[in-house]
N, C-alpha and C positions, 0 to 999 in steps of 0.2 A: 550509451544513453546519458544524456545530461539531466541530472536531477535538480529539481527546484523545491523550495520550501513549500510544503503542503502536499507533495506527491505521496500517495499511499502505495506501498509496494510490499511484496512478499520477499522475505530473505531467509537464508538458511544459516543457523548458528555455526560459526567456525571456531569460536574461542570464547571461553568464559573466564574472566579474570576478576581481581578485586576492583578494577576500574569499571567493569561493566560487561556487557555482552556484545561481541563483535559478530556482525552478520555479513554474509556474501549476498550481494544484490544482483539482479539481472544486469548484464553488461560487464560482468567481472569487476564490479565496484564493491567496496566494503564500507561499512559504517558502524558506529558505536551507539548503543543504548547505554548512556552513562548510569552508574549505579544510583544516582540521585533520582532518576525517573521512577524508581521503586520505593522512594521515601525511606522510612525507617525499617521497612521490611526486606531490605536488600539481602541480608545474610540468609534469611529463610527462603526468599524468592529465588535466589540464584541456584538453589538446589532443585527447584522444580523443572529446570531446563537442562537439556543435554545437547552435545554436539550433534548436528544433523537435523535438529528440530526446525520446522518452518514457522515463521512468525510474520504477522501482518503489522507493519510499522508505518509511521509517517516521518517524513524528512522535516526536522524542525530548524536546522540551519546548515549552511554550507560555508566552509572557511578554508581557503587555500587547498581546495580539492578534497577536503575531509567532510564527511557527512555525519551530522548529528541526528540521531534517530530517537523516536519515542514510541513506546508501546502504550503508555497511559493516555496519550493525546490523539490516538488514532481517530476517535470520534469527535474531536474538538472542532466545532463549527467555525471557529475563528481561523483555523488553518485550512483555507480553501485550496483544493487541489487544482492547479492551473491547467491540468490536462483533462479534467473531467468536463465533458461537454454540457453537463447540467449545472455547472457552477454558476453560470451567469444567467440562468433562466429564472425569471421572476416567479413568485409563488402563483400568480395569476395565470401564467402561461405553462406551468409545469404539467398539468394534466394533458394539455394539447400536445406538448413535446413528447411526453411519455406514451401517449396513444399512437403518435406517428412512429416512434421508435419501435413499439410493439408490432405495428402493422408491417413496417419494413422488415423486421426479423421474421415474421410469419411468411412474408413473400419470399424471402431468401431461403427459408426452410423448404417451401414448396418447390422452388427452383432446384434445390439440391436433391430433393426426393425424385423429381422428374429425371434428373441426370442419372441417378442411381438405377431407376427403373429402365431407362433407355439403354443402359449398359448392361 
């Protein structure tokens, strides 16, 4: 998987060092949440986490195949996720798109229920 700035992903902690927290991401990629992401609380914060914990992070930069991640900026609206199909929806059209997505999901659930009943 190729990661782009703004992608929100879940990762699993594989190492905690003085530099920060290293995560394993889907596609066997890894990235770093630099200690500066935690501000002045790094010494206290790093003790909250342990190997194997899952975290939701955002890709904040890519450089020579290395991924910079952030926990504090996951909800930053300035980091638009390029893979989120709602990213380019205007506020005016959002309700229409959301209703269509909901209807499509309900239709798919009904199809799956029918398949299960028929088997």
